N, CA and C atoms as an extended XYZ file, in Angstrom:
348
Properties=species:S:1:pos:R:3:atomname:S:1:resname:S:1:resid:I:1 pbc="F F F"
N        30.716      -15.901      -13.388 N   MET     1
C        29.937      -16.744      -12.490 CA  MET     1
C        29.054      -15.899      -11.583 C   MET     1
N        29.631      -14.819      -11.025 N   LYS     2
C        28.858      -13.963      -10.132 CA  LYS     2
C        27.697      -13.314      -10.870 C   LYS     2
N        27.912      -12.954      -12.140 N   LYS     3
C        26.845      -12.330      -12.927 CA  LYS     3
C        25.703      -13.318      -13.147 C   LYS     3
N        26.038      -14.574      -13.383 N   GLY     4
C        25.016      -15.599      -13.590 CA  GLY     4
C        24.152      -15.799      -12.353 C   GLY     4
N        24.785      -15.827      -11.193 N   ILE     5
C        24.043      -15.980       -9.940 CA  ILE     5
C        23.163      -14.759       -9.706 C   ILE     5
N        23.686      -13.566       -9.970 N   LEU     6
C        22.915      -12.334       -9.804 CA  LEU     6
C        21.689      -12.327      -10.707 C   LEU     6
N        21.841      -12.774      -11.940 N   VAL     7
C        20.718      -12.824      -12.878 CA  VAL     7
C        19.643      -13.795      -12.367 C   VAL     7
N        20.053      -14.946      -11.856 N   ILE     8
C        19.099      -15.932      -11.337 CA  ILE     8
C        18.343      -15.362      -10.139 C   ILE     8
N        19.051      -14.730       -9.219 N   VAL     9
C        18.421      -14.150       -8.028 CA  VAL     9
C        17.452      -13.041       -8.421 C   VAL     9
N        17.871      -12.146       -9.295 N   LEU    10
C        16.994      -11.059       -9.734 CA  LEU    10
C        15.772      -11.587      -10.477 C   LEU    10
N        15.948      -12.625      -11.267 N   SER    11
C        14.824      -13.224      -11.982 CA  SER    11
C        13.809      -13.808      -10.999 C   SER    11
N        14.300      -14.486       -9.983 N   ALA    12
C        13.405      -15.072       -8.976 CA  ALA    12
C        12.635      -13.984       -8.241 C   ALA    12
N        13.302      -12.902       -7.903 N   ILE    13
C        12.635      -11.792       -7.218 CA  ILE    13
C        11.565      -11.179       -8.129 C   ILE    13
N        11.892      -10.950       -9.382 N   CYS    14
C        10.936      -10.366      -10.324 CA  CYS    14
C         9.730      -11.270      -10.534 C   CYS    14
N         9.951      -12.570      -10.652 N   LEU    15
C         8.841      -13.498      -10.853 CA  LEU    15
C         7.914      -13.519       -9.640 C   LEU    15
N         8.486      -13.491       -8.454 N   THR    16
C         7.677      -13.472       -7.244 CA  THR    16
C         6.854      -12.193       -7.179 C   THR    16
N         7.458      -11.077       -7.513 N   THR    17
C         6.770       -9.792       -7.476 CA  THR    17
C         5.662       -9.740       -8.519 C   THR    17
N         5.885      -10.318       -9.696 N   LEU    18
C         4.879      -10.291      -10.749 CA  LEU    18
C         3.607      -11.034      -10.347 C   LEU    18
N         3.730      -12.069       -9.535 N   HIS    19
C         2.578      -12.875       -9.151 CA  HIS    19
C         1.987      -12.450       -7.808 C   HIS    19
N         2.426      -11.300       -7.291 N   ALA    20
C         1.937      -10.839       -6.006 CA  ALA    20
C         0.776       -9.866       -6.183 C   ALA    20
N        -0.099       -9.861       -5.189 N   GLU    21
C        -1.218       -8.924       -5.150 CA  GLU    21
C        -0.962       -7.965       -3.996 C   GLU    21
N        -1.161       -6.685       -4.236 N   THR    22
C        -0.949       -5.711       -3.172 CA  THR    22
C        -2.158       -5.705       -2.248 C   THR    22
N        -1.892       -5.914       -0.976 N   TYR    23
C        -2.939       -5.916        0.039 CA  TYR    23
C        -2.766       -4.690        0.920 C   TYR    23
N        -3.849       -3.972        1.161 N   GLU    24
C        -3.810       -2.812        2.051 CA  GLU    24
C        -4.447       -3.200        3.383 C   GLU    24
N        -3.641       -3.176        4.427 N   SER    25
C        -4.082       -3.585        5.751 CA  SER    25
C        -4.986       -2.528        6.382 C   SER    25
N        -5.852       -2.979        7.251 N   GLN    26
C        -6.679       -2.049        8.021 CA  GLN    26
C        -5.829       -1.244        8.997 C   GLN    26
N        -4.570       -1.663        9.183 N   PHE    27
C        -3.667       -0.966       10.092 CA  PHE    27
C        -2.813        0.085        9.380 C   PHE    27
N        -3.045        0.282        8.072 N   GLY    28
C        -2.401        1.373        7.358 CA  GLY    28
C        -1.124        1.040        6.612 C   GLY    28
N        -0.780       -0.217        6.443 N   PHE    29
C         0.402       -0.570        5.650 CA  PHE    29
C        -0.042       -1.411        4.459 C   PHE    29
N         0.816       -1.482        3.455 N   THR    30
C         0.542       -2.343        2.302 CA  THR    30
C         1.640       -3.387        2.195 C   THR    30
N         1.274       -4.528        1.607 N   VAL    31
C         2.231       -5.614        1.419 CA  VAL    31
C         1.866       -6.340        0.131 C   VAL    31
N         2.871       -6.777       -0.610 N   ASP    32
C         2.655       -7.575       -1.814 CA  ASP    32
C         2.633       -9.043       -1.410 C   ASP    32
N         1.479       -9.670       -1.577 N   LEU    33
C         1.307      -11.068       -1.167 CA  LEU    33
C         1.219      -11.981       -2.380 C   LEU    33
N         2.075      -12.987       -2.467 N   PRO    34
C         1.939      -13.994       -3.521 CA  PRO    34
C         0.601      -14.724       -3.372 C   PRO    34
N         0.164      -15.378       -4.419 N   SER    35
C        -1.159      -16.009       -4.447 CA  SER    35
C        -1.321      -17.129       -3.418 C   SER    35
N        -0.224      -17.698       -2.914 N   HIS    36
C        -0.346      -18.782       -1.931 CA  HIS    36
C        -0.472      -18.274       -0.489 C   HIS    36
N        -0.604      -16.958       -0.320 N   TRP    37
C        -0.842      -16.382        1.001 CA  TRP    37
C        -2.308      -15.988        1.117 C   TRP    37
N        -2.900      -16.236        2.279 N   ASN    38
C        -4.294      -15.913        2.554 CA  ASN    38
C        -4.346      -14.916        3.705 C   ASN    38
N        -5.259      -13.953        3.613 N   VAL    39
C        -5.429      -12.961        4.672 CA  VAL    39
C        -6.718      -13.267        5.422 C   VAL    39
N        -6.604      -13.371        6.731 N   ILE    40
C        -7.785      -13.503        7.582 CA  ILE    40
C        -7.914      -12.176        8.322 C   ILE    40
N        -8.865      -11.365        7.896 N   ASN    41
C        -9.098      -10.069        8.532 CA  ASN    41
C       -10.587       -9.922        8.827 C   ASN    41
N       -10.971       -8.784        9.388 N   MET    42
C       -12.353       -8.574        9.785 CA  MET    42
C       -13.315       -8.731        8.602 C   MET    42
N       -12.995       -8.107        7.480 N   LYS    43
C       -13.875       -8.158        6.307 CA  LYS    43
C       -14.011       -9.595        5.778 C   LYS    43
N       -12.881      -10.279        5.594 N   ASN    44
C       -12.915      -11.652        5.071 CA  ASN    44
C       -13.645      -12.608        6.016 C   ASN    44
N       -13.450      -12.418        7.310 N   LEU    45
C       -14.084      -13.300        8.291 CA  LEU    45
C       -15.597      -13.083        8.333 C   LEU    45
N       -16.033      -11.824        8.215 N   LYS    46
C       -17.473      -11.541        8.202 CA  LYS    46
C       -18.123      -12.098        6.939 C   LYS    46
N       -17.428      -11.996        5.794 N   ASN    47
C       -17.987      -12.468        4.523 CA  ASN    47
C       -17.934      -13.987        4.367 C   ASN    47
N       -16.939      -14.640        4.991 N   ASN    48
C       -16.756      -16.101        4.859 CA  ASN    48
C       -16.412      -16.720        6.210 C   ASN    48
N       -17.338      -16.722        7.158 N   PRO    49
C       -17.009      -17.236        8.495 CA  PRO    49
C       -16.583      -18.702        8.507 C   PRO    49
N       -17.042      -19.484        7.530 N   GLU    50
C       -16.694      -20.912        7.493 CA  GLU    50
C       -15.207      -21.135        7.211 C   GLU    50
N       -14.526      -20.164        6.591 N   LYS    51
C       -13.093      -20.327        6.299 CA  LYS    51
C       -12.259      -20.358        7.573 C   LYS    51
N       -12.822      -19.861        8.675 N   TYR    52
C       -12.074      -19.844        9.934 CA  TYR    52
C       -12.687      -20.820       10.942 C   TYR    52
N       -13.277      -21.862       10.436 N   HIS    53
C       -13.846      -22.911       11.279 CA  HIS    53
C       -13.126      -24.213       10.933 C   HIS    53
N       -12.603      -24.891       11.923 N   ALA    54
C       -11.778      -26.084       11.697 CA  ALA    54
C       -12.486      -27.160       10.881 C   ALA    54
N       -13.803      -27.254       11.006 N   ALA    55
C       -14.536      -28.285       10.274 CA  ALA    55
C       -14.560      -28.024        8.770 C   ALA    55
N       -14.338      -26.774        8.371 N   HIS    56
C       -14.402      -26.403        6.956 CA  HIS    56
C       -13.041      -26.021        6.362 C   HIS    56
N       -11.993      -26.051        7.167 N   ASN    57
C       -10.687      -25.594        6.704 CA  ASN    57
C        -9.620      -26.587        7.151 C   ASN    57
N        -9.059      -27.340        6.215 N   ASP    58
C        -8.035      -28.341        6.540 CA  ASP    58
C        -6.809      -27.726        7.204 C   ASP    58
N        -6.512      -26.456        6.897 N   ASN    59
C        -5.347      -25.802        7.503 CA  ASN    59
C        -5.529      -25.576        9.002 C   ASN    59
N        -6.763      -25.640        9.484 N   LEU    60
C        -7.045      -25.368       10.898 CA  LEU    60
C        -7.442      -26.605       11.691 C   LEU    60
N        -7.497      -27.764       11.042 N   LYS    61
C        -8.041      -28.959       11.692 CA  LYS    61
C        -7.296      -29.375       12.949 C   LYS    61
N        -5.994      -29.067       13.058 N   ASP    62
C        -5.213      -29.453       14.231 CA  ASP    62
C        -5.047      -28.319       15.236 C   ASP    62
N        -5.752      -27.210       15.026 N   THR    63
C        -5.624      -26.046       15.899 CA  THR    63
C        -6.645      -26.128       17.025 C   THR    63
N        -6.220      -25.764       18.218 N   ASP    64
C        -7.084      -25.785       19.392 CA  ASP    64
C        -8.284      -24.853       19.195 C   ASP    64
N        -9.497      -25.349       19.466 N   ASP    65
C       -10.717      -24.562       19.269 CA  ASP    65
C       -10.738      -23.286       20.101 C   ASP    65
N       -10.230      -23.324       21.332 N   SER    66
C       -10.250      -22.127       22.177 CA  SER    66
C        -9.342      -21.038       21.596 C   SER    66
N        -8.234      -21.443       20.988 N   LEU    67
C        -7.346      -20.477       20.340 CA  LEU    67
C        -8.023      -19.874       19.111 C   LEU    67
N        -8.711      -20.713       18.339 N   LEU    68
C        -9.439      -20.207       17.171 CA  LEU    68
C       -10.499      -19.187       17.581 C   LEU    68
N       -11.241      -19.478       18.633 N   GLU    69
C       -12.293      -18.555       19.080 CA  GLU    69
C       -11.712      -17.246       19.595 C   GLU    69
N       -10.605      -17.325       20.317 N   LYS    70
C        -9.949      -16.103       20.825 CA  LYS    70
C        -9.476      -15.239       19.650 C   LYS    70
N        -8.794      -15.871       18.693 N   ASN    71
C        -8.310      -15.127       17.530 CA  ASN    71
C        -9.472      -14.579       16.705 C   ASN    71
N       -10.531      -15.372       16.570 N   LYS    72
C       -11.700      -14.942       15.792 CA  LYS    72
C       -12.303      -13.677       16.400 C   LYS    72
N       -12.438      -13.641       17.716 N   LYS    73
C       -12.991      -12.467       18.390 CA  LYS    73
C       -12.099      -11.248       18.147 C   LYS    73
N       -10.789      -11.422       18.285 N   GLU    74
C        -9.856      -10.307       18.078 CA  GLU    74
C        -9.888       -9.816       16.636 C   GLU    74
N       -10.043      -10.732       15.691 N   ILE    75
C       -10.132      -10.345       14.275 CA  ILE    75
C       -11.413       -9.556       14.039 C   ILE    75
N       -12.546      -10.050       14.545 N   LEU    76
C       -13.831       -9.367       14.344 CA  LEU    76
C       -13.886       -8.021       15.061 C   LEU    76
N       -13.099       -7.867       16.133 N   ASP    77
C       -13.013       -6.587       16.838 CA  ASP    77
C       -12.058       -5.616       16.136 C   ASP    77
N       -11.408       -6.079       15.058 N   GLY    78
C       -10.491       -5.225       14.312 CA  GLY    78
C        -9.131       -5.043       14.965 C   GLY    78
N        -8.759       -5.943       15.851 N   LYS    79
C        -7.490       -5.837       16.571 CA  LYS    79
C        -6.370       -6.660       15.946 C   LYS    79
N        -6.744       -7.628       15.082 N   VAL    80
C        -5.760       -8.583       14.564 CA  VAL    80
C        -6.023       -8.873       13.085 C   VAL    80
N        -4.948       -9.106       12.345 N   GLU    81
C        -4.997       -9.677       10.996 CA  GLU    81
C        -4.007      -10.836       10.982 C   GLU    81
N        -4.364      -11.899       10.283 N   ILE    82
C        -3.472      -13.046       10.175 CA  ILE    82
C        -3.208      -13.308        8.697 C   ILE    82
N        -1.941      -13.440        8.359 N   PHE    83
C        -1.516      -13.788        7.002 CA  PHE    83
C        -1.006      -15.210        7.073 C   PHE    83
N        -1.622      -16.122        6.324 N   GLU    84
C        -1.192      -17.516        6.381 CA  GLU    84
C        -0.643      -17.964        5.034 C   GLU    84
N         0.493      -18.645        5.084 N   ASN    85
C         1.148      -19.180        3.900 CA  ASN    85
C         0.581      -20.574        3.656 C   ASN    85
N        -0.285      -20.690        2.674 N   LEU    86
C        -0.977      -21.960        2.426 CA  LEU    86
C        -0.049      -23.049        1.894 C   LEU    86
N         1.092      -22.665        1.343 N   SER    87
C         2.003      -23.673        0.787 CA  SER    87
C         2.886      -24.315        1.847 C   SER    87
N         2.882      -23.814        3.075 N   THR    88
C         3.739      -24.396        4.118 CA  THR    88
C         2.969      -24.797        5.363 C   THR    88
N         1.710      -25.126        5.231 N   ASN    89
C         0.943      -25.616        6.374 CA  ASN    89
C         1.029      -27.134        6.407 C   ASN    89
N         1.816      -27.647        7.359 N   TYR    90
C         2.027      -29.087        7.479 CA  TYR    90
C         1.595      -29.544        8.865 C   TYR    90
N         0.516      -30.274        8.949 N   GLY    91
C         0.090      -30.810       10.240 CA  GLY    91
C        -0.050      -29.736       11.291 C   GLY    91
N         0.726      -29.842       12.353 N   ASN    92
C         0.643      -28.875       13.445 CA  ASN    92
C         1.433      -27.596       13.183 C   ASN    92
N         2.184      -27.528       12.093 N   PHE    93
C         2.955      -26.327       11.780 CA  PHE    93
C         2.155      -25.422       10.860 C   PHE    93
N         1.945      -24.197       11.282 N   LYS    94
C         1.219      -23.204       10.488 CA  LYS    94
C         2.139      -22.008       10.273 C   LYS    94
N         2.572      -21.800        9.044 N   ASP    95
C         3.425      -20.673        8.712 CA  ASP    95
C         2.529      -19.450        8.540 C   ASP    95
N         2.605      -18.510        9.491 N   ASN    96
C         1.743      -17.343        9.415 CA  ASN    96
C         2.404      -16.119       10.017 C   ASN    96
N         1.793      -14.996        9.733 N   ILE    97
C         2.208      -13.721       10.321 CA  ILE    97
C         0.992      -13.183       11.052 C   ILE    97
N         1.144      -12.910       12.315 N   PHE    98
C         0.068      -12.445       13.179 CA  PHE    98
C         0.329      -10.963       13.439 C   PHE    98
N        -0.564      -10.091       12.948 N   VAL    99
C        -0.385       -8.641       13.089 CA  VAL    99
C        -1.427       -8.122       14.070 C   VAL    99
N        -0.935       -7.423       15.089 N   GLN   100
C        -1.822       -6.897       16.121 CA  GLN   100
C        -1.486       -5.440       16.377 C   GLN   100
N        -2.511       -4.606       16.416 N   MET   101
C        -2.332       -3.200       16.748 CA  MET   101
C        -2.500       -3.058       18.253 C   MET   101
N        -1.577       -2.352       18.848 N   ASP   102
C        -1.652       -2.139       20.286 CA  ASP   102
C        -1.068       -0.778       20.597 C   ASP   102
N        -1.348       -0.291       21.772 N   HIS   103
C        -0.832        1.002       22.202 CA  HIS   103
C         0.069        0.766       23.401 C   HIS   103
N         1.114        1.553       23.465 N   GLY   104
C         2.008        1.397       24.595 CA  GLY   104
C         3.301        2.150       24.369 C   GLY   104
N         4.157        2.076       25.325 N   ASP   105
C         5.435        2.767       25.307 CA  ASP   105
C         6.473        1.916       24.590 C   ASP   105
N         7.210        2.522       23.696 N   MET   106
C         8.255        1.820       22.959 CA  MET   106
C         9.625        2.000       23.622 C   MET   106
N         9.638        2.383       24.874 N   LYS   107
C        10.887        2.639       25.582 CA  LYS   107
C        11.877        1.472       25.511 C   LYS   107
N        11.453        0.234       25.776 N   PRO   108
C        12.423       -0.874       25.687 CA  PRO   108
C        13.074       -0.975       24.301 C   PRO   108
N        12.298       -0.732       23.237 N   LEU   109
C        12.849       -0.773       21.888 CA  LEU   109
C        13.871        0.339       21.697 C   LEU   109
N        13.564        1.536       22.202 N   LYS   110
C        14.492        2.660       22.073 CA  LYS   110
C        15.796        2.363       22.820 C   LYS   110
N        15.697        1.715       23.974 N   GLU   111
C        16.902        1.349       24.719 CA  GLU   111
C        17.731        0.323       23.967 C   GLU   111
N        17.064       -0.609       23.260 N   MET   112
C        17.783       -1.608       22.471 CA  MET   112
C        18.506       -0.940       21.320 C   MET   112
N        17.882        0.068       20.675 N   GLU   113
C        18.524        0.784       19.575 CA  GLU   113
C        19.779        1.495       20.061 C   GLU   113
N        19.744        2.080       21.243 N   LYS   114
C        20.915        2.776       21.771 CA  LYS   114
C        22.068        1.801       22.001 C   LYS   114
N        21.739        0.581       22.384 N   ALA   115
C        22.758       -0.422       22.664 CA  ALA   115
C        23.449       -0.906       21.399 C   ALA   115
N        22.785       -0.755       20.267 N   ILE   116
C        23.350       -1.257       19.016 CA  ILE   116
C        24.321       -0.329       18.464 C   ILE   116
């Protein structure tokens, strides 16, 4: 029984990996993204500005315009990338990963590691 479950899990992982595209971030990392994930970055936004406008994108129709403009500016300035899962956007819920490069002290994180 355990072998059967292991085979099913491994098969699902392999199938997901086979349909993924490797994306190289402007922040220096790579990630394998399945086809139902969309990347909103500086290059994509400059080439297709209408994709990040609520009037042209059903996934953004319920998003506050001021938030869209703030994020758009940060994306065009090269400070942010957004990964959105197109298969789980339901009404006001947007399944996404917001990546931001920033500089600062990681001291609080180091203190948390010591506590663990």
